[in-house]
C-alpha positions in Angstrom: -73.5 64.6 -2.6 -73.6 63.3 -6.1 -72.4 66.6 -7.5 -69.6 66.6 -5.0 -68.4 63.2 -6.2 -68.5 64.5 -9.8 -66.1 67.3 -9.0 -63.7 64.9 -7.4 -63.6 62.8 -10.5 -62.5 65.7 -12.7 -58.9 65.6 -14.0 -56.8 68.8 -14.2 -53.9 68.2 -16.5 -50.5 69.9 -16.6 -47.9 70.6 -19.2 -44.4 69.5 -18.1 -42.7 71.8 -20.6 -41.1 70.6 -23.8 -37.9 68.5 -23.5 -35.1 70.6 -24.7 -33.1 69.4 -27.8 -30.1 71.3 -29.0 -31.2 71.6 -32.6 -28.2 73.6 -33.6 -26.1 70.6 -32.8 -28.4 68.0 -34.2 -28.2 69.3 -37.8 -25.3 71.4 -38.9 -26.4 73.5 -41.9 -22.9 74.3 -43.0 -22.3 70.6 -43.7 -20.1 67.9 -42.4 -16.7 68.6 -44.0 -15.4 71.5 -46.0 -12.5 69.7 -47.8 -12.2 72.5 -50.3 -11.9 75.4 -48.0 -8.1 75.5 -48.2 -6.9 78.1 -50.5 -5.7 77.0 -53.9 -2.1 77.6 -54.6 -0.8 78.8 -58.0 -0.3 75.9 -60.5 3.4 75.7 -61.3 2.7 75.0 -64.9 0.8 78.3 -65.2 1.8 80.5 -62.4 5.2 79.9 -61.0 6.2 81.3 -57.6 7.5 84.8 -58.1 10.4 86.3 -56.3 11.0 90.0 -55.7 13.5 90.1 -58.6 10.9 88.7 -60.9 8.5 91.4 -59.9 11.0 94.1 -60.8 12.2 92.5 -64.0 8.9 91.2 -65.5 5.8 93.3 -65.4 3.7 91.1 -67.8 0.0 91.0 -67.0 -0.1 87.3 -66.2 3.0 87.5 -64.0 1.7 90.5 -62.0 -1.6 88.7 -61.5 0.3 85.7 -60.1 2.3 88.0 -57.8 -0.9 89.5 -56.3 -2.4 86.0 -56.1 0.6 84.6 -54.2 0.7 87.6 -51.9 -3.0 87.1 -51.3 -2.4 83.5 -50.2 0.3 84.7 -47.8 -1.9 87.4 -46.3 -4.7 84.9 -45.9 -2.4 82.5 -44.0 -1.4 85.5 -41.8 -5.1 86.2 -41.3 -4.9 89.5 -43.0 -8.2 89.0 -44.7 -8.7 92.6 -45.9 -5.3 92.5 -47.5 -5.9 89.1 -49.0 -9.2 90.3 -50.4 -7.6 93.3 -52.1 -4.8 91.2 -53.6 -7.2 88.5 -55.0 -9.4 91.2 -56.4 -6.3 92.9 -58.1 -5.3 89.5 -59.5 -8.7 89.1 -61.1 -8.6 92.7 -62.5 -5.4 91.9 -64.2 -6.5 88.4 -65.4 -10.3 88.1 -65.6 -10.1 84.4 -66.3 -8.0 83.6 -63.2 -10.0 80.7 -61.9 -7.9 80.1 -58.7 -8.2 83.8 -57.8 -12.0 83.6 -58.0 -12.0 80.4 -56.0 -9.7 81.8 -53.2 -11.7 85.0 -53.0 -14.8 82.9 -52.6 -13.3 81.0 -49.7 -12.2 84.3 -48.2 -15.6 85.8 -48.6 -17.1 82.8 -46.7 -14.8 83.7 -43.8 -15.8 87.3 -44.0 -19.5 86.4 -44.0 -20.0 87.8 -47.5 -22.1 84.9 -48.7 -23.5 86.6 -51.8 -20.0 87.5 -52.8 -18.9 84.0 -52.3 -21.7 82.7 -54.4 -20.7 85.1 -57.2 -17.1 84.0 -57.1 -17.8 80.3 -57.2 -20.3 80.9 -60.0 -17.4 82.6 -61.9 -15.3 79.5 -61.3 -18.1 77.3 -62.6 -18.6 79.5 -65.7 -14.9 79.3 -66.5 -14.6 75.5 -65.7 -17.9 73.6 -65.3 -16.0 70.5 -64.0 -14.8 72.2 -60.8 -16.8 70.1 -58.3 -15.3 72.0 -55.3 -17.0 75.2 -56.6 -20.4 73.5 -56.8 -19.9 72.0 -53.4 -18.9 75.3 -51.7 -21.6 77.2 -53.4 -24.1 74.6 -52.3 -22.9 75.0 -48.7 -23.3 78.8 -48.8 -26.8 78.4 -50.3 -27.7 76.1 -47.4 -26.3 78.6 -44.9 -28.5 81.4 -46.3 -31.6 79.1 -46.6 -31.7 78.7 -50.3 -32.0 74.9 -50.0 -33.4 74.1 -53.4 -30.4 75.8 -55.1 -28.1 74.1 -52.6 -29.6 70.7 -53.6 -29.1 71.5 -57.3 -25.4 72.2 -56.6 -24.9 69.0 -54.5 -26.7 67.1 -57.3 -24.1 68.4 -59.8 -21.3 67.3 -57.6 -22.7 63.8 -57.2 -23.2 63.7 -61.0 -19.5 64.5 -61.5 -18.2 62.5 -58.5 -20.7 60.1 -57.0 -18.5 58.7 -54.2 -18.0 61.8 -51.9 -19.8 60.9 -48.7 -19.9 64.4 -47.3 -21.9 65.7 -50.3 -24.7 63.2 -49.6 -24.6 64.2 -46.0 -24.9 67.9 -46.8 -27.6 67.3 -49.3 -29.4 65.4 -46.6 -29.3 68.5 -44.4 -30.8 70.6 -47.1 -33.5 68.1 -47.8 -34.4 67.9 -44.2 -34.6 71.7 -44.1 -37.2 71.5 -46.8 -39.2 68.9 -44.9 -38.1 66.0 -47.0 -37.1 63.8 -44.1 -37.3 60.5 -46.0 -35.0 61.9 -48.6 -32.6 63.1 -45.9 -32.5 59.7 -44.4 -31.6 58.2 -47.8 -28.8 60.7 -48.2 -27.4 60.1 -44.7 -27.6 56.4 -45.2 -25.6 56.7 -48.5 -23.0 58.8 -46.7 -22.6 56.1 -44.1 -22.4 53.4 -46.8 -19.5 55.4 -48.4 -17.8 56.2 -45.1 -18.7 53.9 -42.2 -17.1 56.4 -39.7 -19.2 59.4 -40.8 -20.1 60.5 -37.3 -22.2 63.5 -38.3 -24.2 61.4 -40.8 -25.1 59.0 -38.0 -26.0 61.9 -35.7 -28.1 63.6 -38.3 -29.9 60.4 -39.3 -30.6 59.9 -35.6 -32.1 63.3 -35.3 -34.4 62.7 -38.3 -35.4 59.2 -37.1 -36.3 60.6 -33.7 -38.4 63.3 -35.4 -40.2 60.7 -37.4 -40.9 58.6 -34.2 -38.4 55.9 -35.0 -36.8 56.0 -31.5 -35.1 52.7 -31.8 -33.4 53.7 -35.0 -32.4 57.0 -33.5 -30.9 55.3 -30.5 -29.0 52.9 -32.7 -27.5 55.9 -34.6 -26.7 57.8 -31.5 -25.0 54.7 -30.1 -22.9 54.5 -33.2 -21.8 58.1 -32.7 -20.9 57.3 -29.1 -18.8 54.3 -30.2 -16.9 56.6 -32.5 -16.8 59.6 -30.2 -17.1 58.2 -26.6 -16.9 61.7 -25.0 -19.5 63.5 -27.0 -21.8 65.0 -24.4 -24.5 66.1 -26.8 -25.0 62.7 -28.2 -25.6 61.2 -24.7 -28.1 64.0 -24.3 -29.8 63.3 -27.6 -29.9 59.5 -26.9 -31.3 60.2 -23.5 -34.2 62.1 -25.1 -34.9 59.2 -27.6 -34.7 56.6 -24.8 -37.1 58.6 -22.6 -39.6 58.9 -25.5 -39.4 55.2 -26.0 -40.1 54.6 -22.4 -36.6 53.5 -21.3 -36.5 56.0 -18.5 -33.7 54.3 -16.5 -31.4 54.1 -19.5 -32.3 57.8 -20.3 -31.2 58.7 -16.8 -27.9 56.9 -17.4 -27.4 58.9 -20.5 -28.0 62.2 -18.7 -25.7 61.1 -15.9 -23.0 60.5 -18.4 -23.6 63.8 -20.1 -23.4 65.6 -16.7 -20.2 63.7 -15.8 -18.6 64.9 -19.0 -20.0 68.4 -18.7 -20.9 69.3 -15.1 -22.5 72.6 -16.2 -24.9 71.1 -18.7 -28.1 72.8 -17.5 -30.4 71.2 -20.1 -29.2 67.7 -19.0 -30.3 68.4 -15.4 -33.6 69.8 -16.8 -34.3 66.6 -18.8 -33.2 64.3 -16.0 -35.5 66.2 -13.7 -38.4 65.6 -16.2 -37.8 61.9 -16.0 -37.6 61.9 -12.2 -40.9 63.7 -12.2 -42.5 61.2 -14.5 -41.3 58.5 -12.1 -43.0 60.5 -9.2 -39.7 61.1 -7.5 -40.6 64.8 -7.1 -37.9 65.7 -4.6 -35.2 64.4 -6.9 -36.9 66.3 -9.8 -36.9 69.5 -7.8 -33.2 69.0 -7.0 -32.4 68.6 -10.7 -34.5 71.6 -11.8 -32.9 73.7 -9.1 -29.4 72.7 -10.3 -30.5 73.6 -13.9 -31.6 77.0 -12.6 -28.4 77.5 -10.7 -26.4 76.9 -13.9 -28.7 78.9 -16.2 -31.2 81.2 -14.4 -32.8 82.2 -17.7 -34.1 78.6 -18.3 -37.8 79.2 -18.2 -38.7 75.5 -18.6 -36.8 74.7 -15.4 -38.8 77.1 -13.4 -42.0 75.9 -15.0 -41.2 72.2 -14.4 -40.1 72.8 -10.8 -43.4 74.6 -10.3 -45.1 71.4 -11.5 -43.2 69.2 -9.1 -43.9 71.6 -6.2 -47.6 71.6 -7.0 -47.7 67.8 -7.1 -46.2 67.9 -3.6 -49.0 70.2 -2.5 -46.9 73.4 -2.5 -49.1 75.5 -4.7 -47.8 78.8 -3.4 -44.2 77.8 -4.1 -45.4 76.5 -7.6 -46.9 79.9 -8.3 -43.6 81.6 -7.5 -41.9 79.4 -10.0 -44.5 80.0 -12.7 -44.2 83.7 -12.1 -40.5 83.5 -12.7 -40.9 81.4 -15.8 -43.3 84.0 -17.2 -41.0 86.8 -16.3 -38.3 85.2 -18.4 -40.6 84.0 -21.2 -43.9 86.1 -21.1 -45.4 84.1 -24.0 -45.1 80.6 -22.5 -48.6 79.2 -22.5 -47.6 76.1 -20.5 -46.7 78.3 -17.5 -50.1 80.2 -17.7 -51.9 76.8 -17.8 -49.9 75.4 -14.9 -50.3 78.6 -12.8 -54.0 78.3 -13.5 -53.9 74.8 -12.0 -52.2 76.1 -8.9 -54.7 78.9 -8.4 -57.6 76.4 -9.0 -56.1 74.1 -6.3 -56.1 77.0 -3.9 -59.7 77.8 -4.7 -59.0 81.0 -6.5 -61.1 80.0 -9.5 -61.4 83.3 -11.3 -57.6 83.8 -11.2 -57.3 80.3 -12.5 -59.7 81.1 -15.4 -57.7 84.3 -16.2 -54.6 82.2 -16.5 -56.3 79.6 -18.7 -57.6 82.4 -20.9 -54.1 83.8 -21.3 -52.7 80.3 -22.2 -55.4 79.9 -24.9 -54.9 83.4 -26.3 -51.2 82.4 -26.9 -52.1 78.9 -28.2 -55.8 78.2 -29.1 -55.1 74.5 -29.6 -54.2 73.5 -26.1 -56.8 70.9 -25.5 -55.6 70.3 -21.9 -56.2 73.9 -21.1 -59.8 73.7 -22.3 -60.3 70.7 -20.1 -58.8 72.5 -17.1 -60.8 75.6 -17.7 -63.9 73.5 -18.1 -63.2 71.8 -14.7 -62.9 75.2 -13.1 -66.1 76.5 -14.6 -67.7 73.4 -13.2 -66.4 74.3 -9.7 -68.1 77.7 -10.2 -71.4 75.9 -11.2 -71.2 77.3 -14.8 -72.2 74.0 -16.5 -72.8 75.5 -19.9 -69.3 77.1 -20.0 -67.9 73.8 -18.7 -69.7 71.8 -21.4 -68.4 74.2 -24.2 -64.8 73.8 -23.0 -65.0 70.0 -22.7 -66.5 69.8 -26.2 -63.7 72.0 -27.6 -61.1 69.8 -26.0 -62.7 66.7 -27.6 -62.6 68.5 -31.0 -58.9 69.1 -30.6 -58.1 65.7 -29.2 -60.8 63.1 -30.0 -59.0 60.3 -28.1 -58.7 62.1 -24.7 -60.4 59.7 -22.3 -60.6 62.0 -19.3 -62.4 64.8 -21.1 -65.1 62.4 -22.2 -65.5 61.3 -18.6 -65.7 65.0 -17.5 -68.2 65.9 -20.2 -70.3 62.8 -19.4 -70.5 64.0 -15.8 -71.6 67.4 -16.9 -74.4 65.9 -19.0 -75.4 63.8 -16.0 -75.6 67.0 -13.9 -77.7 68.6 -16.6 -80.0 65.7 -16.7 -79.1 64.5 -20.2 -78.5 60.9 -19.3 -78.3 59.5 -22.8 -75.5 61.9 -23.6 -73.9 61.1 -20.3 -73.9 57.4 -21.0 -72.5 58.0 -24.5 -69.5 60.0 -23.2 -68.8 57.7 -20.3 -68.9 54.6 -22.6 -66.4 56.3 -24.9 -64.2 57.2 -21.9 -64.2 53.6 -20.7 -63.3 52.3 -24.1 -60.4 54.7 -24.4 -59.1 53.9 -20.9 -59.2 50.2 -21.8 -57.2 50.8 -24.9 -54.6 52.6 -22.8 -54.6 49.7 -20.3 -55.8 52.1 -17.6 -57.8 49.5 -15.7 -58.4 51.5 -12.6 -59.9 54.4 -14.5 -61.9 52.1 -16.7 -63.4 50.3 -13.7 -64.3 53.7 -12.1 -66.2 54.8 -15.3 -67.9 51.4 -15.7 -69.2 51.7 -12.2 -70.7 55.1 -13.0 -72.3 53.7 -16.2 -73.8 50.9 -14.2 -75.2 53.3 -11.6 -76.8 55.5 -14.3 -78.3 52.5 -16.1 -79.6 51.2 -12.8 -81.5 54.3 -12.3 -85.3 53.7 -12.8 -85.7 56.9 -14.8 -83.3 55.7 -17.5 -85.5 52.8 -18.4 -88.3 55.0 -19.6 -86.0 57.0 -22.0 
């Protein structure tokens, strides 16, 4: 009977699937504003507008270069990009020091996706006139686009040196710094951008993204709230603020944010998914299933929605329905370790322990650091009476997550089953302490009662 009680006390844990965050929105690598993407016009003091008569009567090299340049601008405005490219190139051939032609061709090459060509053209502008901040700025943006963040930062530094009050340069440098992992430096830049331009919406947004990433949920919420004040109908910001609020524990406010996002964008599948996660955490499993189902209806390729609906169904006792959902999640995303872990939990609940272990093995093959899966596989081995395998799995779970109270409890029970009472007491004491730190009074009381029972055993007194 004692072994039976031990099995009942084991905890099989589940992954709910990562909350989805639209990272592409959160940080825009191109930057906030491209104020210098408009084509330069010919400077009247150097290159006056040329009429058809002028072309016929004056074939000087400079004049002809100006003609091609002006025609290139017209073609660009008419979206004849190949024609504009040809004309700017011809203007440069006729006048190799034609700064504006290089500049405009660089802008055109950005539009055509020829980033290396754009870098070359802006570099020529800089070589001819090192004070042209727009050339440094645009070259920096291109370098960010192609992932050359160090070079991009060098360009943005030069712009700031030449003109220190352009808020969008700090904002773009912040993006590059974040991409290199310099989150603190990124925050400094976004803060400077906001100081220079209090309505810099994207700087608030990006700072919010970084603050959330660093665990500063209150700071992130404040930034997202400022974005919403400036752009009240921005659905993605309600979405992002909902994530931060949920992570801070403000679940009701998070639901309000997802409600607003859905009201503004009724086909927002990810918002339904995240709202469903919150309903599930509140143990409102039917409402969670409804949201996950709506997310699937809107996007039937959303693997996390199937995975999470499977979790809700399993928590309601529908293990077969849960397996159907996990199967679908894995069909969409075959390398999703969460779904293998959760399907293993469902099979274990149905008593199909070897199938459960097979799924746990697959999850760990995909991600060897899943401490919950080691715990779950250990519990399943215990059901099969394989105490040594269970002990190995629980010990590995503790190596990966030394503050996981439940696994200490589980391993303590295995030690007790194996007759190693000193080790059992050590693990159970650790479990009780961790539960108390987490304010889990029920769990702590349960473990303390087990400790008292073991210590009251007459055999323990002789050890």
